[in-house]
N, C-alpha and C positions, 0 to 999 in steps of 0.2 A: 474679749467677750466671753462671758460663761453661757455654755450650751443649756437649754431646757432639759428636764427630764421627761422622757416619753412616757405616755400611758399606754399600757399593753392590757388589751381586753381578752379573756379566754373563758370559755364554757365547754361543758360536755363532760364525758368519761375522762379518766386520767391521761390515756395516751394521746386522745383527741385534742384535750387542752394543752398537752405538752407540745405537740405539733404546731399548735396555733402560737404558742409562746416562743418557740424556736424560729418559726418563720418571721414574727413581727419583730424580734429582737436580735436577729441574726448577727448584725454588725457588731452590736455591743457584747453579745456573748462570745465571739470570736476574739474581740479585743480583750475581754476579761480573761480568757483561757490563755491568749498569748502572754499577757502580763505575769500571771501567776506560774505559767510553765517557765518562761524566762527567769522568775525569781527563784523557782525551784532548781533550775540548772546552775544558778549562781550558788545555791547551797550544796552544789555537788551532788544533787540526787539525779541519777540517771533516769533515762525514759523507761527502762525496765523496773528499777527500783521504785520509780513514782507509780507505774501500774499496779505493782505489788501492794503498794501502801493504800492505793484507792480501792483495790479489790478487797481489802481487809475490812473496810467499812460497809460493803453491800450487805452481808448477812445481818448486821445489827439494824441498818436501815429497813430491810424487808421484814424483819421481825416486829419492828417499831410500827410500820404501815406498809402493807404490800403495794398500795396504791403509789407510794412515791417512787420506786424503782420504775414503775411503769410510766409515770409522768416524766422522769427524767429521760427515759427511753425516747418518748415522744419529743422532748426538747432537742435531744441530740439529732433525731430524725429531721425535725423542722429547721434546725440551724446547720444540718450537714457536717457534724462533728462527731467524734466518738463518745460512746456512752460515758466511758471513763472520765472524759474531760468535764462532763456535767456533774458527775459525782465530785470531782476536784472542786467545782465552784460551790457545791453545797457543803463541803467539808473543808474548805479552804482554811478556816481558822486553825483545826486540828492538824492538817496536813503541813502548812506552813511552819507551825511551831515544832512539829515532830522532826521535820527536816533540819531546821536551824538548831534546835536543841542537839541533835545527833552530831552535825558538823562542828559546832562550838564546843561541845564537850570533847570531841576527838582533838581539837587543836588547842584548847585552853584549859580544858578540865571542867568548865562550867558553861552553861548556855547563857546567851545574851538574847533577850526578847525584843520585838518590835511590836508593841502592843496596839490593838484596836482600841481607841481611847473612849470618848463619849462622856457627855454629862446629861443624865435623865431626870425628869421631874414630872410630878403630878399635882396638880392644884385641885383639891376637893370642893364640891359645891359651896360649903360654907365660906370658902376663902375667894370665891369668884363673883364677879359683878352680876353675872346672868344666873347664877346658881347652877351652872352646868360645868361638869368635870373637864379639865383641860389636861391633856397627856401629851409631852413633848420631850425632844432630845436634840442635841447636837451629836452628829456621828463624825468622830475624828479617825481618819485613816489615811490612806496613800492618796496623794492628789490625783493621780492617774484614775482612781475610781468614780470621779465626777464624771467621766466619760463613759462608764459602764452601768451607771445606776438607771433603774426604771421604777415606775409605779405600775404594780400589777393589780389589775381588778378581775377577781374570780367569781364567776356566777355558778353557784352550786345548785343541784337539783335536790339535794337532801341534807341541807344545812344552811347557815347563814352565808351571804355573799361576803366577800374579803376584799379590803384595799390595804395594799402592803407596799412599802418602799424597801427595795431591795437591789442587790447586785444582779445584773442580767444573767439569767441562767439559774439563779438561786430560787428555791422554793417559797422564802419568805425572810423578813427581817423585822422591821417596825411596822405597825399597822393597827387596824381596828376592823371590826366586822359588823354586820348588821344587827347582831344582838347587843351592841354596845360594849364588847369586850376589846380591850386595846393591849398592847404589849411594846415595850422598849427595852434594850438590851445594853449593858456596859461590860467593858473587859475587867475581870478580876483575875489574880493569880494567886496561888498558894503552893506550899510544899507537898500537897497531894496530887497535883496535876500529872497527867500522862503516865499513871502507873497501870492504866488498862484503856482499852478503847470502848467508848460509849456511843451514844447517839449524836450525830452531829448537831450543833446548837441552832443552825438554821431550821432544821426539821422541828425541833421541840417548839421553836417559834411558830411555825406554820401550823403545828397540831394545835397550839393555843388558839389561833385565829379561826380554827374550823369549828370551834366549839360553841354551842348556843347556850350553855350553862357554865357560869363562872367557876363553879366547884370543879368541874372537868377540865377547865382551862388550867386552873391553879395545880390540879392533880398532875398534868402533864409536866409542869414546871418542877413541882416538888419532887416526884419519884422517879423520873427518867434518869437512868444512869449516864453520866456525862464522862467525856474523856479528860476535860479541864474545868476549872472554875469559871463562873459567868454570873453576872447580876442580871435579873430579869425583873422589871416592874410590870406587874398585871393589874388592870383597872377595869372597872365596869361602870358605864355611864351614869347609872343611878346614884353612884356615890361610894363604891368601895374601891380601895387600892391597898395592895400589899407589895413591898420589895421583897424579892427573894435573893439572898446571896447565897449561890450554889458552889459548893465543892463537888468533885466528881462523885463523892458518896454520900453526901449530907447536905441538908438545906436549912438555913437560918432566915428568920423573918425580921424585916425592919418595918414598922408600922408608922403612920403619918403623926406628925406633930405639928399642932396648929394648922390642921388642914392641908399639910404640904409633905411631899416626900421629895428629896433631892438627893442624888446619888451620882459620884464620880467613878473613880477607878481604884479605891482603896476599901477594904473591909470596915464596916461600921458595928456589926454586930458584937457585943461584949461576949456573948456566948461563942461566937465564931473565933474571936481572937484569943480566947482561952483554950481553944482546941487545935488551932493551925496557925501556921506562920504566913503573914502576908508578904509575899516575895515580889509584889508588883511595884512597890514605891521606888524601887531601884531605877526603874524606867519610866515612871509616871510621877514624878515628884510634885508636879503642878496640881495633882489630883487633891492633895491636902488642903488646899484652899479654894479649888473650883466650886465644890459644893456649898461652901461656907458663902461664898460671893452671890451665888444664885438665890440661895435661901434668903440672905439679908435683903437682897434687892426685891424679892417677891413679898416678904413679911412687911415690908414699907407699905405695901399696898393691900393688905389683907381686906377682904371683903369687897374689894374693887379689881381684882385681877381678871384681866382678859387676855385674849390671844396677842394683842399688842404688846402688854405688860411682860408676857412670857417671852416673846421675841426679845424685847429690850433686855430682859435678864440673860438671855442666850447669846445676845450680842456682846456682852461685857469684855472688854479688852483689858481689864487690869493685869499687869505685869506681861502684856504681850511680847513676844509671841507664845509665851508659857500661860496662855489665858483660856478662858472659857470658850471664846470664839477665837479659833486658831488660824492666823494666816499661814500660808505655806513657810514651813521651816524644817531644817534637817532633824532627825531624830538621833538618838545615841547610835542606832544601827546603821545611820547615815543614809536613810531613805528620806524623801521629801514627803512630809505629812502635812495634814491641814484638817480643819473641820470642813469635811466634804459636803455635808448637807445639814440644814437645820429642819426638823420635821416636827410640826405643830398641829395635834389633833384635838378636835372638840367632837367626840363620838356621838353625843346626842344630837347634835346638828348635822351629822354625817359629813364632816368637813375635815380634810387634811390639807395643810399648806406646807410647800417645800421650796426652800431657798437653796441653791447649789452654790458651794463655795462662798458662804455667806459673809466671810471676812473681806471678800472682794465684791460681793453681789448682795444687794438687799431687795432684790426682786422676787416675789413668792409667786409660784404656780398654785392654783387651787384645784383640788380634785375632791369629788363628792361621791358619796355612796347612799343610795336609798336604805333607810333603816327599816327593819321588819316591825311590822304591827304587833305581830305575835311571834314568839320564838319557834323555830323549826326543831323537829327531833334531832338530838346530837348526833354527830357522825363519830363513829368509833373505830 
């Protein structure tokens, strides 16, 4: 039986809401820390070396937003764990990759990645039955993370409230806010990755969700320096969506075609492909057809797409287990991977639906957020 994803509700200033988060999600936070700590130990990263790597991210986080270290400190206090462990959860993509690349380069001369997969999509109002934008994704990652996921609802005094699906202890991942701004993200890889330390990807996503204005949300994605490549789709409920293919030092845009954006884990921008090397296909060859499958399934219902049609497309099992909806299977790095969650959002209706391990479980939990009648001043 697949366990439900718990709702965690927090409010107040950063440290207080962090404590609320840590107290409510304590068991899942500790489970996530144990999982990633064990994985890093397997990568031969000692406790002292891990602490040094984690501390290296703290100055960049504080410069990006001084509230984030405060909130992380509160989470650590609430969960009764070290502050560095919460930073690890928020920079786990970067830290796992840095550790693996260092070990495998030392052993074989080249790194082998274990990618955070995902297939993301947006159906714009002209393509949907209700005239309401739908933003969704499958999150492909380690099976164990089905036991560490939460839906976090954040009540702000000086900005729009937020609903985000994330790993327990992390500040954000996929979600939307009361201003109708939504984000999902997909793994990308290029030959520019990890030449410098940037802002952890989870915090960029949280920053997007804190904005009342789409321009500022897109600014956060477009201009923030990153450690590695990533694809982020940003939308707003009234009908705008842009896919940002991000290298660490440069960002490229993918615009909707026929009212749809669909993106898997390979670079699509012709401009990007002329300037960098896509190194991710080595470990995500199924990406080459996952987006084609989802687009074809949705285009067949153009003008009548609803959340059920989106779910049907994301449940696609063509070429299983190398499919859009991935049942548990071994990766090239020998970890057990699956589509951990399917997240389907209709921001104008204030609705997020989540199915955990959807290849095994088609039951959706429904989470709601009251949408703002008027936009609040942006939080900066």
